[in-house]
C-alpha positions in Angstrom: 68.6 -16.9 35.7 71.2 -19.2 34.3 73.3 -20.5 37.0 76.7 -22.2 36.7 77.3 -25.3 38.7 80.9 -24.2 39.2 82.3 -20.4 39.0 84.7 -21.6 36.1 85.4 -24.9 34.3 88.7 -26.5 35.3 91.1 -24.3 33.4 94.9 -24.5 33.3 96.5 -21.6 35.3 99.8 -21.9 33.5 98.7 -22.0 29.8 97.4 -19.1 27.7 94.3 -20.0 26.0 94.0 -16.7 23.8 96.0 -18.1 20.9 93.7 -21.3 20.8 90.6 -19.0 20.8 92.4 -16.7 18.1 92.7 -19.5 15.8 89.1 -20.8 16.4 87.5 -17.6 15.4 89.7 -17.2 12.3 88.5 -20.6 11.5 85.0 -20.5 12.0 84.9 -17.1 10.0 86.4 -18.5 7.1 84.2 -20.1 4.4 86.9 -21.3 2.0 88.3 -23.8 1.5 85.3 -26.0 2.3 84.8 -29.7 2.4 81.2 -30.4 1.9 79.7 -34.1 2.3 76.3 -33.1 0.6 73.7 -35.2 -0.8 72.2 -33.3 -3.9 68.9 -33.8 -5.4 69.1 -31.5 -8.2 70.9 -28.2 -9.2 69.2 -26.2 -6.7 71.4 -28.1 -4.2 74.6 -26.6 -5.5 75.0 -23.6 -3.3 77.8 -22.0 -1.3 78.3 -23.2 2.2 77.0 -20.1 3.9 73.8 -20.7 2.3 73.6 -24.4 3.2 74.6 -24.2 6.8 74.3 -20.5 7.7 75.7 -20.8 11.2 78.4 -23.6 10.8 79.8 -23.0 7.4 83.3 -22.0 8.1 86.3 -24.1 9.7 86.6 -26.3 6.5 83.8 -28.7 7.4 80.6 -28.6 9.4 81.8 -30.6 12.5 84.9 -28.4 12.8 82.7 -25.4 12.8 80.8 -26.7 15.4 83.7 -27.6 17.7 85.3 -24.3 16.7 82.2 -22.6 18.1 82.4 -24.8 21.2 86.0 -23.9 21.7 85.2 -20.1 21.7 82.3 -20.5 24.3 84.8 -22.7 26.3 87.5 -20.0 26.2 85.0 -17.4 27.3 84.1 -19.8 30.2 87.6 -19.9 31.2 87.9 -16.2 31.6 89.5 -14.8 28.4 88.9 -11.2 28.3 89.6 -7.8 26.6 89.3 -7.3 22.8 89.5 -11.0 22.1 86.6 -11.7 24.3 84.6 -8.9 22.6 85.4 -10.4 19.2 84.3 -13.8 20.5 81.0 -12.5 21.8 80.4 -10.6 18.5 81.1 -13.9 16.4 78.8 -16.1 18.6 75.9 -13.3 18.4 76.4 -13.7 14.7 76.0 -17.6 14.6 73.6 -18.1 17.3 70.3 -16.3 15.9 67.1 -18.2 15.5 67.2 -17.4 11.8 70.5 -19.1 11.1 69.8 -22.0 13.4 66.6 -22.5 11.5 68.3 -22.7 8.3 70.9 -25.4 10.0 67.4 -27.4 11.1 66.1 -27.2 7.5 69.3 -28.6 6.0 70.1 -31.2 8.4 66.4 -32.2 8.6 65.8 -33.4 5.1 65.1 -36.9 4.8 68.0 -37.5 2.3 70.2 -36.5 5.3 69.3 -38.7 7.9 72.8 -39.6 8.7 74.4 -36.2 8.4 77.1 -35.8 10.6 76.4 -38.9 12.7 77.7 -39.5 15.1 80.8 -37.2 15.4 79.4 -33.9 14.4 76.0 -34.5 16.3 77.8 -35.3 19.3 80.1 -32.1 19.2 76.7 -30.2 18.7 75.2 -31.8 21.8 78.5 -30.7 23.5 78.3 -27.2 22.4 74.7 -27.1 23.9 76.1 -28.5 27.1 78.8 -25.8 27.2 76.1 -23.2 26.7 74.0 -24.7 29.5 76.7 -24.7 31.9 77.8 -21.2 31.0 77.5 -18.5 33.8 77.0 -15.7 31.3 73.4 -14.4 30.8 74.3 -14.0 27.1 74.8 -17.8 26.8 71.1 -18.4 27.8 70.1 -16.4 24.6 72.5 -18.5 22.5 71.3 -21.7 23.9 67.8 -20.7 23.3 68.6 -20.2 19.5 70.4 -23.4 19.3 67.8 -25.6 21.1 65.8 -26.6 17.8 69.2 -27.9 16.4 70.3 -29.5 19.7 66.8 -31.5 19.7 67.3 -32.6 16.4 70.9 -33.8 17.0 69.7 -35.7 19.9 66.7 -37.2 18.1 69.0 -38.5 15.3 71.5 -40.1 17.8 68.9 -41.8 19.8 66.9 -43.2 16.8 70.3 -44.7 15.5 71.7 -46.0 18.5 69.2 -48.7 19.0 69.9 -49.8 15.5 73.5 -50.2 15.9 74.2 -53.9 16.2 78.0 -53.4 16.6 80.4 -50.7 17.8 82.3 -48.7 15.2 85.9 -49.1 16.1 87.3 -46.4 13.9 90.1 -44.0 14.8 88.2 -41.3 12.9 85.0 -39.6 12.7 82.9 -42.7 12.8 84.1 -44.0 16.1 81.0 -44.8 18.0 82.8 -44.6 21.6 83.9 -41.2 21.5 80.7 -39.8 20.2 78.7 -41.6 22.8 81.0 -40.3 25.6 80.4 -36.5 24.4 76.6 -37.3 24.0 76.3 -39.0 27.4 78.0 -36.0 29.1 75.7 -33.6 27.4 72.5 -35.7 28.2 73.5 -35.4 31.9 73.9 -31.7 31.8 70.6 -31.5 30.2 68.9 -33.7 32.7 67.9 -35.8 29.7 67.2 -39.0 31.4 65.7 -41.0 28.6 68.8 -40.3 26.4 71.0 -41.1 29.4 69.5 -44.4 29.9 69.7 -45.4 26.4 73.2 -44.3 26.1 74.4 -46.2 29.2 72.4 -49.3 28.4 73.7 -49.5 24.8 77.4 -48.8 25.8 77.2 -51.7 28.2 75.8 -53.7 25.5 78.3 -52.8 22.8 81.4 -52.8 25.0 80.8 -54.4 28.3 82.1 -58.0 27.3 85.2 -56.7 25.5 88.6 -58.2 26.8 92.1 -57.8 25.2 92.2 -54.7 23.2 94.5 -55.1 20.2 96.8 -52.2 21.1 99.4 -53.4 18.9 97.2 -52.5 15.9 97.2 -48.8 17.0 97.8 -46.3 15.6 96.3 -46.4 12.2 97.9 -43.9 9.9 95.0 -41.5 9.8 93.9 -41.9 13.5 92.9 -38.6 15.6 91.1 -41.2 18.2 92.4 -44.3 19.8 89.7 -47.0 19.4 90.7 -48.6 22.6 91.1 -45.7 24.7 88.0 -44.1 23.5 86.1 -47.2 24.5 87.6 -47.1 28.0 87.0 -43.5 28.3 83.2 -44.1 27.7 83.1 -47.0 29.7 84.6 -45.1 33.0 81.4 -43.0 32.6 78.8 -45.9 33.1 80.6 -48.0 35.6 81.2 -47.9 39.3 85.1 -47.4 39.9 85.9 -50.8 41.2 83.9 -52.5 38.5 85.5 -50.4 35.8 89.1 -51.1 37.2 88.2 -54.8 36.9 86.8 -54.4 33.4 89.9 -52.1 32.2 92.7 -54.5 33.3 91.0 -57.3 31.4 90.8 -54.8 28.4 93.8 -53.1 28.2 97.6 -54.1 28.5 99.5 -53.5 31.8 100.9 -50.0 31.4 104.1 -51.1 32.4 104.3 -53.8 29.5 106.5 -53.4 26.6 103.4 -53.4 24.5 101.7 -50.6 26.5 105.0 -48.6 26.4 105.2 -48.6 22.7 101.6 -48.1 22.4 101.4 -45.0 24.7 104.5 -43.2 23.1 103.4 -40.0 21.6 103.2 -40.1 17.7 104.5 -37.8 14.9 103.0 -36.7 12.0 105.1 -36.9 8.6 103.3 -34.1 6.8 101.2 -31.4 8.5 99.9 -30.1 5.2 98.2 -33.3 4.6 94.8 -33.2 6.0 94.8 -37.0 7.0 98.3 -37.4 8.0 97.8 -34.0 10.2 95.2 -36.4 12.3 97.9 -37.8 14.3 98.9 -34.4 15.9 95.0 -34.7 17.3 95.7 -38.2 18.3 98.2 -37.1 20.9 95.6 -34.6 22.5 92.7 -37.2 22.6 95.0 -39.7 24.0 96.0 -37.2 26.6 92.6 -36.4 27.8 91.3 -40.2 27.7 94.3 -41.4 29.7 93.7 -38.7 32.2 89.9 -39.4 32.3 90.5 -43.2 32.8 92.9 -42.5 35.7 90.9 -40.0 37.4 88.1 -42.6 38.2 90.6 -45.6 39.2 90.6 -46.3 43.0 93.2 -44.7 45.0 95.0 -47.8 45.7 95.3 -48.7 42.1 99.0 -48.2 41.1 98.5 -48.3 37.4 96.9 -44.9 37.5 100.2 -43.1 38.0 101.5 -44.5 34.5 98.5 -43.7 32.8 99.0 -40.1 34.1 102.4 -39.9 33.2 101.5 -41.1 29.7 98.9 -38.4 29.5 101.2 -35.7 30.5 103.6 -36.8 27.6 100.8 -36.8 25.1 99.5 -33.6 26.2 103.0 -31.9 25.9 103.5 -33.3 22.4 99.8 -32.4 21.1 99.9 -28.9 22.6 103.3 -27.9 21.0 102.0 -29.5 17.7 98.8 -27.5 17.9 101.2 -24.4 18.5 103.6 -25.1 15.9 101.5 -25.9 13.1 100.8 -23.4 10.6 99.0 -25.1 7.8 95.0 -24.7 7.6 95.0 -28.7 7.5 95.6 -28.7 11.3 94.9 -25.0 12.2 90.9 -25.3 11.6 90.5 -28.0 14.3 93.6 -28.7 16.4 92.9 -26.0 19.0 89.6 -27.4 19.9 91.3 -30.7 20.8 93.8 -28.6 22.7 91.1 -26.7 24.5 89.2 -29.9 25.6 92.4 -31.4 26.8 93.8 -28.3 28.7 90.7 -27.6 30.3 90.0 -31.0 31.4 86.5 -31.2 29.9 84.8 -34.5 30.6 86.9 -35.4 33.6 85.2 -35.9 37.0 86.0 -33.1 39.4 86.3 -35.6 42.4 86.8 -39.3 42.5 83.5 -41.2 41.8 81.7 -38.4 40.6 80.0 -38.3 37.3 81.6 -36.0 34.6 78.8 -33.5 34.9 77.4 -34.1 38.5 75.0 -37.2 37.7 75.6 -40.8 38.9 78.2 -42.5 36.6 76.8 -46.1 38.0 75.2 -48.4 35.4 72.2 -48.9 37.4 70.9 -45.4 36.1 69.7 -47.4 33.0 67.2 -49.1 35.2 65.9 -46.0 37.2 62.3 -45.5 36.9 60.3 -42.7 35.6 60.8 -39.4 37.5 64.2 -40.3 38.6 65.9 -37.0 39.6 68.8 -35.2 37.8 71.1 -34.1 40.5 73.3 -31.2 39.0 70.8 -30.5 36.1 70.6 -26.6 35.6 67.3 -25.0 36.0 65.3 -23.7 34.0 67.1 -25.3 31.1 64.9 -28.4 30.7 66.0 -31.2 28.2 65.5 -30.7 24.8 
């Protein structure tokens, strides 16, 4: 029987998640408009989205469909009920069938698509699988069984790519390596996938461990929905002991009381929510919020700078949730809800100081653990893909 590690995720008591789930359901069920990045080898490859990717064809693009499904699953885990919950279950039953997921695997596993949705979409797919693994619902067991072949492909694609990545990708958009590795690491820990966990931890330290003096003055770029500096720090807090991370962090980020940090950690505004790229800035407020909160959550109790980070996180969360509620254009409504759900339900944030995000050791030495090392908190009988 599928067992949840906790009765419910860390869900907000003062925020109604139903409108977020409503928007996610509307988006994942809407095939057009659609933005497809699609390698074509001939006329036969010119097909509608529902035929190319039969589970994740809505919400404008593949990765938004994936994290839109995650948003719905997360909403169910947080206790949404009534007719909305019934609609959510119906939608998930429709997507998570062996036949539809087999179609996804056929599409993504084609040799010409080796870089398909790498790393952002693949990482969100692993996060979706992690959410299903943690669900207390027996129905989620069947959904996850259907998804497992695609989960295995996503994990394989990322772990084959990561050893070949010589330098980090410091973008504020989909290609950012730090954000994707954070999602993937959390998912690997949920699955008890120790080889993938060791690889991600090792490569994280290789890519980012020596970094100092992040150029915060250069943020944000005009199309950012992720902070390169905070994304990196939010990843590093997952792989280091709290004291070691605190020392690394203050070599890397400006002091939160400095003029540079105050300017950098001020919520941003978008100038045009109908422009898909400019609308990214509304998501930047939300991702900054959860990254700042995640960073502060693992700092030692006597580190006074944590309070400034939490205060900045609260301001960003308020701005981001307001934007997600106010925007009416599809450029934002098809994806912002997922970011709001992630921030409001504190996904990816430890439940206690010093605890790993998903109940696994957050210590860098896990990379050197020998074969057969335990997977504390791994959910049975859901073995790793």
